[in-house]
C-alpha positions as CSV (number, residue, x, y, z in Angstrom):
1,X,-43.8,16.0,-125.4
2,X,-44.1,19.4,-123.6
3,X,-45.4,22.6,-125.0
4,X,-43.7,24.0,-128.0
5,X,-42.1,27.4,-128.2
6,X,-44.3,29.8,-130.3
7,X,-43.1,30.1,-133.8
8,X,-41.7,33.6,-135.0
9,X,-44.5,35.8,-136.3
10,X,-42.5,36.7,-139.4
11,X,-42.4,33.1,-140.7
12,X,-43.9,32.6,-144.2
13,X,-47.2,30.6,-144.1
14,X,-45.6,27.6,-145.9
15,X,-42.8,27.4,-143.3
16,X,-45.3,27.8,-140.4
17,X,-47.6,25.1,-141.8
18,X,-44.7,22.7,-142.4
19,X,-43.1,23.1,-139.0
20,X,-46.5,22.8,-137.3
21,X,-47.2,19.5,-139.2
22,X,-43.7,18.3,-138.3
23,X,-44.3,19.0,-134.7
24,X,-47.6,17.1,-134.7
25,X,-45.8,14.2,-136.4
26,X,-43.0,14.2,-133.8
27,X,-45.6,14.4,-131.0
28,X,-47.4,11.3,-132.5
29,X,-44.3,9.3,-132.1
30,X,-44.3,9.8,-128.4
31,X,-40.5,10.1,-128.5
32,X,-38.4,12.7,-126.7
33,X,-35.9,14.6,-128.9
34,X,-33.1,12.5,-127.5
35,X,-34.9,9.3,-128.5
36,X,-35.9,10.7,-131.8
37,X,-32.2,11.6,-132.4
38,X,-31.2,8.1,-131.6
39,X,-33.8,6.6,-134.0
40,X,-33.1,9.0,-136.9
41,X,-29.3,9.7,-136.9
42,X,-30.1,13.5,-136.4
43,X,-29.1,14.9,-133.1
44,X,-31.4,16.3,-130.4
45,X,-30.0,19.8,-131.1
46,X,-30.7,19.4,-134.8
47,X,-34.3,18.4,-134.1
48,X,-34.6,21.4,-131.8
49,X,-33.5,23.7,-134.6
50,X,-35.8,22.0,-137.2
51,X,-38.9,22.0,-134.9
52,X,-38.4,25.6,-133.8
53,X,-38.0,26.9,-137.3
54,X,-34.5,28.0,-136.8
55,X,-33.2,26.0,-139.7
56,X,-34.9,23.9,-142.4
57,X,-34.4,20.2,-141.9
58,X,-32.7,18.2,-144.7
59,X,-35.1,16.1,-146.7
60,X,-33.7,12.9,-145.2
61,X,-34.5,14.0,-141.7
62,X,-38.1,14.4,-142.7
63,X,-38.1,11.0,-144.4
64,X,-36.6,9.5,-141.2
65,X,-39.2,11.1,-139.0
66,X,-42.0,9.8,-141.3
67,X,-40.5,6.3,-141.1
68,X,-40.3,6.4,-137.3
69,X,-43.9,7.7,-137.1
70,X,-45.1,5.0,-139.4
71,X,-46.1,7.3,-142.2
72,X,-45.8,5.9,-145.7
73,X,-47.3,6.3,-149.1
74,X,-49.4,9.3,-149.7
75,X,-49.0,10.7,-146.2
76,X,-45.2,10.6,-146.5
77,X,-45.4,12.2,-149.9
78,X,-47.4,15.0,-148.5
79,X,-44.6,15.7,-146.0
80,X,-42.1,15.7,-149.0
81,X,-44.3,18.3,-150.8
82,X,-44.6,20.4,-147.6
83,X,-40.9,20.3,-147.2
84,X,-40.2,21.5,-150.7
85,X,-42.7,24.4,-150.3
86,X,-41.2,25.3,-146.9
87,X,-37.6,25.2,-148.1
88,X,-38.3,27.5,-151.0
89,X,-40.0,30.0,-148.7
90,X,-37.7,29.7,-145.7
91,X,-36.2,33.0,-144.7
92,X,-32.5,33.2,-145.6
93,X,-30.0,34.5,-143.1
94,X,-28.6,38.0,-143.8
95,X,-25.1,37.7,-145.3
96,X,-22.2,40.1,-145.5
97,X,-20.7,40.9,-148.9
98,X,-17.5,38.9,-148.1
99,X,-19.7,35.9,-147.3
100,X,-21.9,36.2,-150.4
101,X,-22.0,33.2,-152.8
102,X,-20.0,33.6,-156.0
103,X,-23.1,33.9,-158.2
104,X,-23.7,37.4,-156.6
105,X,-27.3,36.5,-155.5
106,X,-26.6,37.5,-151.9
107,X,-28.7,34.6,-150.7
108,X,-27.5,31.4,-149.1
109,X,-29.0,28.3,-150.7
110,X,-30.2,25.6,-148.3
111,X,-29.0,22.3,-149.6
112,X,-30.6,19.0,-148.9
113,X,-28.2,16.8,-146.9
114,X,-27.4,13.8,-149.1
115,X,-26.1,11.8,-146.1
116,X,-28.2,8.7,-145.5
117,X,-28.0,6.7,-142.3
118,X,-26.5,3.3,-142.8
119,X,-29.9,1.6,-142.6
120,X,-31.3,3.7,-145.4
121,X,-28.5,3.3,-147.9
122,X,-29.6,1.4,-151.0
123,X,-28.1,-2.0,-151.5
124,X,-25.5,-2.1,-154.2
125,X,-26.0,-4.6,-157.0
126,X,-23.3,-7.3,-157.1
127,X,-21.0,-6.7,-160.1
128,X,-20.7,-9.1,-162.9
129,X,-17.0,-9.4,-162.2
130,X,-17.7,-11.1,-159.0
131,X,-20.0,-13.6,-160.8
132,X,-17.3,-14.4,-163.3
133,X,-14.7,-15.0,-160.5
134,X,-17.2,-17.3,-158.7
135,X,-17.8,-19.2,-161.9
136,X,-14.1,-19.5,-162.6
137,X,-13.4,-20.9,-159.2
138,X,-16.2,-23.4,-159.6
139,X,-14.7,-24.6,-162.8
140,X,-11.3,-24.9,-161.2
141,X,-12.8,-26.9,-158.3
142,X,-14.6,-29.3,-160.6
143,X,-11.5,-29.8,-162.7
144,X,-9.5,-30.5,-159.5
145,X,-12.0,-33.0,-158.3
146,X,-12.1,-34.8,-161.7
147,X,-8.3,-34.8,-161.9
148,X,-8.1,-36.3,-158.4
149,X,-10.7,-38.9,-159.2
150,X,-8.9,-40.1,-162.4
151,X,-5.5,-40.1,-160.6
152,X,-6.9,-42.4,-157.9
153,X,-8.8,-44.7,-160.2
């Protein structure tokens, strides 16, 4: 948990506040960046970029850090709001004309990373088809047992 690099002076206040709060949250975990990477599925180098305001973190990285730090409810929701404000204000890298998006805006959009670590993926509901197959097999089993019982008796 050493000293942090100073944040760039040109950062918008929303980004500066968000990154400062993210750093404090990371420090409260007591984890190194390597350990944090192992616990959140985001690499040490990714956390270095996020915590030094080089790149905005994906929403799921912030959710993962909140989970590791034991934040939930209103406190975790505050981080989600700070993230939204910071991402909207985050400075966009300069782009050449040949790299510009097709909409002609000249700005690169930061996208939220939809990738979820395996432990955060929502459980899928079993399909009804599986239930019907199970019921069909149960009926066949009961008929087989009854047929065998009558054949013996």
